[in-house]
FIPADREN-571860 format. One record per residue (C-alpha): residue number from 1; chain; x, y, z. Coordinates in steps of 0.001 Angstrom, whole numbers, padded with zeros to 6 digits, always signed. Example, Ala and Ser with C-alpha at 12.3 -4.5 7.8 and 13.67 -1.06 7.14 Angstrom:
ZAVEX  seq  mol        x        y        z
ZAVEX    1    A  +012300  -004500  +007800
ZAVEX    2    A  +013670  -001060  +007140
***
This chain:
ZAVEX  seq  mol        x        y        z
ZAVEX    1    A  -117297  -041649  -015537
ZAVEX    2    A  -118012  -045318  -014866
ZAVEX    3    A  -115557  -047829  -013504
ZAVEX    4    A  -115708  -049741  -016811
ZAVEX    5    A  -114669  -046659  -018807
ZAVEX    6    A  -111461  -046276  -016806
ZAVEX    7    A  -110222  -049756  -017666
ZAVEX    8    A  -107783  -050322  -020494
ZAVEX    9    A  -108397  -052729  -023330
ZAVEX   10    A  -105556  -054951  -022161
ZAVEX   11    A  -106976  -055192  -018621
ZAVEX   12    A  -110365  -056237  -019993
ZAVEX   13    A  -108757  -058929  -022129
ZAVEX   14    A  -106627  -060016  -019185
ZAVEX   15    A  -109811  -060782  -017252
ZAVEX   16    A  -111634  -062463  -020122
ZAVEX   17    A  -108944  -064612  -021727
ZAVEX   18    A  -108175  -067834  -019916
ZAVEX   19    A  -104605  -068063  -018534
ZAVEX   20    A  -102607  -071268  -018774
ZAVEX   21    A  -099627  -071841  -016489
ZAVEX   22    A  -097512  -073756  -018994
ZAVEX   23    A  -094202  -072854  -017326
ZAVEX   24    A  -095543  -073530  -013844
ZAVEX   25    A  -097118  -076849  -014760
ZAVEX   26    A  -093943  -077946  -016543
ZAVEX   27    A  -091885  -077120  -013448
ZAVEX   28    A  -094404  -078907  -011249
ZAVEX   29    A  -094328  -082032  -013419
ZAVEX   30    A  -090514  -082056  -013368
ZAVEX   31    A  -090566  -081756  -009581
ZAVEX   32    A  -093084  -084572  -009248
ZAVEX   33    A  -091051  -086867  -011511
ZAVEX   34    A  -087829  -086081  -009627
ZAVEX   35    A  -089487  -086756  -006271
ZAVEX   36    A  -090932  -090046  -007495
ZAVEX   37    A  -087501  -091202  -008671
ZAVEX   38    A  -085826  -090066  -005440
ZAVEX   39    A  -088316  -091726  -003072
ZAVEX   40    A  -089658  -095277  -002800
ZAVEX   41    A  -093076  -094177  -004043
ZAVEX   42    A  -095124  -096245  -006428
ZAVEX   43    A  -097093  -094086  -008839
ZAVEX   44    A  -099862  -095760  -010745
ZAVEX   45    A  -100068  -095069  -014471
ZAVEX   46    A  -103250  -095125  -016525
ZAVEX   47    A  -103481  -095207  -020328
ZAVEX   48    A  -106698  -093994  -021959
ZAVEX   49    A  -107667  -094376  -025599
ZAVEX   50    A  -109153  -091400  -027439
ZAVEX   51    A  -112736  -090895  -026251
ZAVEX   52    A  -112363  -093164  -023215
ZAVEX   53    A  -113731  -092008  -019852
ZAVEX   54    A  -111562  -092250  -016738
ZAVEX   55    A  -113199  -094667  -014347
ZAVEX   56    A  -112950  -093361  -010770
ZAVEX   57    A  -114575  -094216  -007463
ZAVEX   58    A  -116336  -090878  -007174
ZAVEX   59    A  -114347  -088346  -005154
ZAVEX   60    A  -111275  -090521  -004667
ZAVEX   61    A  -108864  -087797  -003545
ZAVEX   62    A  -106265  -088735  -006156
ZAVEX   63    A  -104353  -086223  -008266
ZAVEX   64    A  -103948  -087048  -011969
ZAVEX   65    A  -101034  -085556  -013904
ZAVEX   66    A  -101218  -085634  -017705
ZAVEX   67    A  -097980  -087218  -018927
ZAVEX   68    A  -099093  -087038  -022571
ZAVEX   69    A  -102292  -086324  -024466
ZAVEX   70    A  -105255  -084170  -023409
ZAVEX   71    A  -108288  -084421  -021130
ZAVEX   72    A  -111819  -083025  -021304
ZAVEX   73    A  -113459  -082334  -017932
ZAVEX   74    A  -117091  -083080  -018802
ZAVEX   75    A  -120346  -082565  -016954
ZAVEX   76    A  -123698  -084118  -017849
ZAVEX   77    A  -127014  -082601  -016766
ZAVEX   78    A  -129903  -084792  -015543
ZAVEX   79    A  -131284  -084603  -019098
ZAVEX   80    A  -127975  -085750  -020582
ZAVEX   81    A  -126748  -082418  -021901
ZAVEX   82    A  -122952  -082431  -022162
ZAVEX   83    A  -120834  -079485  -021022
ZAVEX   84    A  -117058  -079332  -021334
ZAVEX   85    A  -115957  -077475  -018220
ZAVEX   86    A  -112304  -077331  -019255
ZAVEX   87    A  -109735  -078941  -021507
ZAVEX   88    A  -106311  -079784  -020069
ZAVEX   89    A  -103054  -080380  -021909
ZAVEX   90    A  -099788  -082196  -021184
ZAVEX   91    A  -098252  -081459  -017743
ZAVEX   92    A  -101547  -080111  -016362
ZAVEX   93    A  -103390  -081929  -013599
ZAVEX   94    A  -106826  -082490  -012096
ZAVEX   95    A  -108484  -084244  -009169
ZAVEX   96    A  -107019  -082078  -006407
ZAVEX   97    A  -110468  -080575  -005838
ZAVEX   98    A  -112027  -083985  -005097
ZAVEX   99    A  -112754  -084583  -001428
ZAVEX  100    A  -113810  -087873  +000183
ZAVEX  101    A  -117571  -088038  +000587
ZAVEX  102    A  -118299  -085286  -001933
ZAVEX  103    A  -119560  -085939  -005463
ZAVEX  104    A  -117295  -085167  -008397
ZAVEX  105    A  -118460  -082260  -010555
ZAVEX  106    A  -116899  -083588  -013755
ZAVEX  107    A  -116044  -086746  -015650
ZAVEX  108    A  -112523  -086874  -017183
ZAVEX  109    A  -112451  -088046  -020813
ZAVEX  110    A  -109445  -088521  -023110
ZAVEX  111    A  -109463  -086209  -026128
ZAVEX  112    A  -106691  -088238  -027786
ZAVEX  113    A  -104667  -091232  -026585
ZAVEX  114    A  -103590  -090072  -023129
ZAVEX  115    A  -101256  -091259  -020364
ZAVEX  116    A  -101774  -090238  -016735
ZAVEX  117    A  -099609  -090422  -013625
ZAVEX  118    A  -101864  -091066  -010628
ZAVEX  119    A  -100828  -089992  -007127
ZAVEX  120    A  -102739  -091058  -004041
ZAVEX  121    A  -103696  -088290  -001641
ZAVEX  122    A  -101171  -089388  +000990
ZAVEX  123    A  -098376  -089460  -001602
ZAVEX  124    A  -099243  -085958  -002781
ZAVEX  125    A  -099155  -084680  +000789
ZAVEX  126    A  -095683  -086167  +001259
ZAVEX  127    A  -094450  -084555  -001959
ZAVEX  128    A  -095757  -081173  -000817
ZAVEX  129    A  -093406  -081372  +002164
ZAVEX  130    A  -090635  -080570  -000309
ZAVEX  131    A  -090300  -076787  -000539
ZAVEX  132    A  -089573  -076638  -004270
ZAVEX  133    A  -092696  -078651  -005116
ZAVEX  134    A  -094922  -076917  -002551
ZAVEX  135    A  -094032  -073436  -003851
ZAVEX  136    A  -094820  -074285  -007474
ZAVEX  137    A  -097968  -076172  -006418
ZAVEX  138    A  -099345  -073159  -004533
ZAVEX  139    A  -098613  -070806  -007433
ZAVEX  140    A  -100207  -073200  -009916
ZAVEX  141    A  -103290  -073458  -007695
ZAVEX  142    A  -103641  -069656  -007699
ZAVEX  143    A  -103387  -069645  -011483
ZAVEX  144    A  -106023  -072393  -011737
ZAVEX  145    A  -108347  -070314  -009567
ZAVEX  146    A  -107830  -067374  -011912
ZAVEX  147    A  -108484  -069633  -014899
ZAVEX  148    A  -111781  -070796  -013408
ZAVEX  149    A  -112785  -067182  -012791
ZAVEX  150    A  -111975  -066286  -016394
ZAVEX  151    A  -114046  -069194  -017717
ZAVEX  152    A  -116953  -068065  -015550
ZAVEX  153    A  -116616  -064493  -016849
ZAVEX  154    A  -116678  -065751  -020426
ZAVEX  155    A  -119975  -067546  -019864
ZAVEX  156    A  -121644  -064721  -017971
ZAVEX  157    A  -120521  -061674  -019970
ZAVEX  158    A  -119953  -062867  -023572
ZAVEX  159    A  -122163  -064349  -026264
ZAVEX  160    A  -121492  -067751  -027843
ZAVEX  161    A  -119616  -066395  -030845
ZAVEX  162    A  -117183  -064390  -028712
ZAVEX  163    A  -116756  -067361  -026367
ZAVEX  164    A  -115729  -069551  -029297
ZAVEX  165    A  -113112  -066992  -030341
ZAVEX  166    A  -111753  -066962  -026786
ZAVEX  167    A  -111612  -070739  -026640
ZAVEX  168    A  -109696  -070833  -029933
ZAVEX  169    A  -107102  -068526  -028371
ZAVEX  170    A  -106963  -070842  -025367
ZAVEX  171    A  -106500  -073906  -027592
ZAVEX  172    A  -103780  -072130  -029556
ZAVEX  173    A  -101946  -071448  -026299
ZAVEX  174    A  -102310  -074937  -024878
ZAVEX  175    A  -102142  -077108  -027994
ZAVEX  176    A  -100768  -074927  -030792
ZAVEX  177    A  -097529  -074879  -032734
ZAVEX  178    A  -096210  -071880  -034653
ZAVEX  179    A  -096819  -071998  -038396
ZAVEX  180    A  -095701  -068740  -039974
ZAVEX  181    A  -097878  -065909  -038647
ZAVEX  182    A  -100523  -068306  -037426
ZAVEX  183    A  -100780  -070983  -034743
ZAVEX  184    A  -101708  -074499  -035837
ZAVEX  185    A  -104154  -076216  -033488
ZAVEX  186    A  -103476  -079845  -034303
ZAVEX  187    A  -106339  -081319  -032268
ZAVEX  188    A  -109195  -082318  -034549
ZAVEX  189    A  -112160  -081360  -032385
ZAVEX  190    A  -115708  -081956  -033561
ZAVEX  191    A  -118321  -079230  -033823
ZAVEX  192    A  -120175  -080891  -030952
ZAVEX  193    A  -117032  -080513  -028790
ZAVEX  194    A  -116875  -076787  -029451
ZAVEX  195    A  -120622  -076585  -028834
ZAVEX  196    A  -120211  -078281  -025434
ZAVEX  197    A  -117459  -075785  -024550
ZAVEX  198    A  -119472  -072649  -025240
ZAVEX  199    A  -123079  -073752  -024662
ZAVEX  200    A  -124599  -073746  -028130
ZAVEX  201    A  -125435  -076082  -031022
ZAVEX  202    A  -123298  -077776  -033681
ZAVEX  203    A  -124923  -075772  -036459
ZAVEX  204    A  -124139  -072447  -034798
ZAVEX  205    A  -120513  -073529  -034282
ZAVEX  206    A  -120293  -074170  -038027
ZAVEX  207    A  -121709  -070704  -038707
ZAVEX  208    A  -119252  -069026  -036311
ZAVEX  209    A  -116249  -070869  -037771
ZAVEX  210    A  -117281  -069788  -041260
ZAVEX  211    A  -117498  -066173  -040101
ZAVEX  212    A  -114044  -066457  -038533
ZAVEX  213    A  -112710  -067906  -041788
ZAVEX  214    A  -114254  -065080  -043832
ZAVEX  215    A  -112627  -062506  -041522
ZAVEX  216    A  -109202  -064143  -041825
ZAVEX  217    A  -109123  -065103  -038125
ZAVEX  218    A  -108703  -068805  -038880
ZAVEX  219    A  -107878  -071076  -041772
ZAVEX  220    A  -109022  -074705  -041888
ZAVEX  221    A  -106733  -077244  -043526
ZAVEX  222    A  -108022  -080336  -045397
ZAVEX  223    A  -106773  -082603  -042573
ZAVEX  224    A  -109090  -080884  -040095
ZAVEX  225    A  -106548  -078757  -038229
ZAVEX  226    A  -107294  -075091  -037575
ZAVEX  227    A  -104681  -072384  -038175
ZAVEX  228    A  -105527  -069413  -035953
ZAVEX  229    A  -104252  -065842  -036247
ZAVEX  230    A  -104152  -064667  -032587
ZAVEX  231    A  -103784  -060978  -033513
ZAVEX  232    A  -106855  -061082  -035750
ZAVEX  233    A  -108856  -062898  -033056
ZAVEX  234    A  -107891  -060360  -030389
ZAVEX  235    A  -108866  -057469  -032701
ZAVEX  236    A  -112218  -059158  -033311
ZAVEX  237    A  -112799  -059512  -029562
ZAVEX  238    A  -111913  -055885  -028946
ZAVEX  239    A  -114403  -054892  -031641
ZAVEX  240    A  -117110  -057071  -030048
ZAVEX  241    A  -116453  -055383  -026700
ZAVEX  242    A  -116644  -051924  -028277
ZAVEX  243    A  -113079  -051136  -027190
ZAVEX  244    A  -111409  -050628  -030569
ZAVEX  245    A  -108277  -052416  -031809
ZAVEX  246    A  -105599  -053316  -029280
ZAVEX  247    A  -102592  -051002  -029621
ZAVEX  248    A  -099478  -053129  -030071
ZAVEX  249    A  -095933  -052161  -029067
ZAVEX  250    A  -094725  -052093  -032701
ZAVEX  251    A  -097569  -049829  -033842
ZAVEX  252    A  -096526  -046523  -035395
ZAVEX  253    A  -097673  -043509  -033366
***
């Protein structure tokens, strides 16, 4: 018996699907706002139009909280190939991994009109002296580390089609609203955006989305939004992994 054969379907999915700490990040943002109001701290605010890049001075040591909108963390190879490392939603943050004297590994770009709260490194350190903020910050950092591991696992152990299905689940979690049995992903992403997320071409993204539509995993509305059926996507992923359908609590024995 191999180690892989002893693992349950849910534990495999738990490793592969990318966790988002929506509750943690919301609590962290509330704590940051409360601390800023309670202390004589000036927080800079930055407004970005859709598609605009955030201009920074390299590794500036600032932490950027997303007050509204969404951010791509993009990387460009020496040949100009674009990779979307991650996509962050409202109340999430970035920049804490930037250290003075070290090059940034990504370029932040606004997916839609976006507003940021910018905290200097020294201000962030002062805020972390408050126990309620420090506790949530540490827990959110652990979740971010797990998220990065999951993204790495997706790229090293899954093919492009499965990666796209996983990213649709991630988008439904971070940017979706319930619409009957499905989740409506309101962001109108281009095929080239999906391609940059999963490391493939625009044409293959179109092919994968058509396959997902034919299987009933997604439905595309005329306005460009995608309605995703998370249960159907999970069943598809289990099939791709050769693990069979995921047994749900309401299933009849």
